[in-house]
C-alpha positions in Angstrom: 15.4 35.3 -28.2 11.6 34.8 -29.0 11.6 31.5 -28.8 13.8 30.9 -25.7 11.1 33.8 -24.0 8.0 31.6 -25.6 9.6 28.1 -23.9 9.9 29.9 -20.9 6.4 31.0 -20.5 5.2 27.5 -21.7 7.6 25.9 -19.2 5.9 29.0 -16.6 2.1 28.1 -18.3 2.5 24.2 -17.0 4.6 24.7 -13.8 2.8 26.9 -11.9 -0.7 25.0 -12.0 2.0 21.7 -10.9 3.5 23.5 -8.2 0.0 24.2 -7.0 -1.4 21.2 -6.8 1.8 20.2 -5.1 0.8 21.9 -2.6 -2.3 20.3 -1.8 -1.0 17.1 -1.9 -1.6 15.0 1.5 0.9 12.1 1.1 -0.3 8.7 2.3 -0.4 7.6 6.0 -0.7 4.6 6.9 -0.7 3.1 11.0 -2.8 0.6 12.6 -4.1 0.0 16.0 -4.6 -3.4 17.9 -8.1 -3.3 18.9 -6.5 -5.7 22.3 -3.4 -5.0 23.4 -3.7 -8.9 25.0 -5.2 -12.1 23.7 -5.2 -15.5 25.0 -3.4 -18.0 23.5 -6.0 -19.8 20.3 -8.9 -16.0 20.0 -8.1 -13.8 17.8 -6.8 -9.9 17.8 -8.3 -7.4 15.8 -6.7 -4.7 13.7 -7.7 -1.7 12.1 -6.1 1.0 10.2 -5.7 4.5 10.6 -5.1 5.7 6.9 -6.1 8.5 4.1 -6.4 6.0 1.7 -9.1 3.9 1.0 -6.9 0.9 0.8 -7.0 -2.1 -0.6 -4.3 -3.5 1.9 -3.0 -6.5 2.3 -2.5 -7.6 6.2 0.2 -9.8 6.9 0.6 -12.0 10.6 4.6 -12.8 10.9 3.5 -15.3 13.7 1.7 -17.0 11.7 3.5 -17.1 8.8 0.5 -16.1 6.4 -1.2 -12.6 4.9 -3.9 -12.0 2.7 -3.9 -9.4 0.2 -7.1 -7.2 -0.8 -8.8 -6.8 2.3 -10.5 -4.2 4.4 -9.3 -1.4 7.3 -10.2 -4.5 9.7 -8.0 -7.4 10.3 -9.2 -10.6 12.4 -6.8 -13.2 13.0 -6.5 -16.3 15.2 -3.0 -16.4 17.3 -1.3 -19.7 18.2 1.9 -18.7 20.0 2.8 -17.1 23.0 5.0 -13.4 23.8 4.6 -10.8 21.7 2.9 -11.1 18.0 3.3 -8.8 15.5 0.5 -7.6 12.2 1.8 -5.4 9.1 0.0 -3.9 7.7 1.1 -2.9 3.8 -0.2 -0.7 1.1 2.1 0.0 -1.9 4.9 0.8 -0.7 4.6 1.8 2.7 4.4 -0.3 6.0 3.2 0.4 9.4 3.9 -2.7 12.2 1.0 -3.5 15.5 1.9 -5.8 18.3 -0.2 -7.7 20.6 0.7 -9.1 23.6 0.0 -13.0 23.4 -0.4 -14.5 26.6 -1.9 -18.2 28.5 -4.4 -17.3 30.6 -8.2 -17.1 29.4 -10.5 -14.4 28.7 -8.9 -12.1 26.7 -9.4 -10.9 22.8 -12.2 -12.2 21.3 -13.1 -16.2 21.4 -11.7 -18.4 17.8 -14.8 -19.7 15.5 -12.6 -20.3 12.4 -12.1 -23.0 10.5 -15.2 -25.8 11.4 -15.8 -29.2 9.5 -19.6 -30.2 9.2 -21.6 -27.4 10.0 -24.8 -26.8 8.1 -23.9 -24.0 6.1 -25.4 -22.4 2.8 -28.8 -25.1 2.9 -25.8 -27.8 3.7 -24.0 -29.9 5.7 -19.9 -30.5 5.8 -19.6 -26.6 4.6 -16.5 -25.2 5.3 -15.9 -22.3 6.6 -12.9 -20.2 5.6 -12.2 -18.2 8.8 -12.0 -14.3 9.5 -11.6 -11.7 7.4 -10.0 -14.7 4.8 -10.3 -13.2 1.0 -9.0 -15.2 -2.2 -8.6 -13.7 -5.2 -6.1 -13.7 -8.1 -4.9 -10.2 -8.3 -1.6 -10.1 -5.7 -0.8 -6.7 -4.9 1.3 -5.1 -5.1 1.3 -5.7 -9.4 4.8 -4.8 -9.7 7.0 -6.6 -6.5 10.6 -5.1 -6.0 10.3 -3.1 -9.3 10.7 0.0 -7.7 7.3 1.8 -9.4 5.5 3.0 -6.5 2.2 5.2 -6.6 2.9 8.5 -8.5 1.1 11.3 -8.1 0.3 14.2 -10.3 3.1 16.8 -9.3 5.5 14.6 -9.7 4.7 13.4 -13.6 4.5 17.0 -14.2 7.5 18.3 -13.0 9.5 15.2 -14.4 7.2 16.5 -17.7 9.6 19.9 -16.3 12.4 18.6 -16.2 12.5 16.9 -19.4 11.2 19.4 -21.0 13.8 22.1 -19.9 16.7 19.6 -20.5 15.3 18.5 -23.5 16.1 22.5 -24.6 19.3 22.7 -22.9 20.8 20.1 -25.3 19.0 20.3 -28.2 22.2 22.7 -29.7 25.0 20.2 -28.2 22.2 16.9 -30.4 21.6 18.9 -33.3 25.6 19.3 -33.9 26.7 15.9 -33.1 23.8 14.4 -35.9 25.0 16.8 -38.4 28.7 15.2 -37.4 27.4 12.0 -38.5 25.1 12.2 -41.1 28.7 14.4 -43.2 
């Protein structure tokens, strides 16, 4: 009886702070907004993250068939197809979509000053500008794609530990009998 009360007290000692932390935890929020609701064909659209996390973010321009890993809170991309275009921002397992209308009339959005060959850059002629907001990195984000692992919180880990301890306490007599029968 004393042993059981001691284990219940230990579980409460671990569980109460975990619940306190869980109540103060703020769930990550991810959204995005387009600076320009309409962009001229060939011009760029600018997108910003609305989130309570610091990143890094992955941006995917669905209509342009490319993405940028480890990017910041702002994304600039040119549009080469008419119609409503979608840009997706990804952080961990969360994703949010932004939409922009690409129209044929000129003057909307920002002028695209992308890759240029032959400009004077960094003291050399013939430099190549990588374009707007391109980050070259050897790190893939997220680190374990399609593995079902998402960012964990302290509250989730504490709950799992308490649940594991409670299960082991409840199953201990049965495991002890099974081992005794197997050893004989």
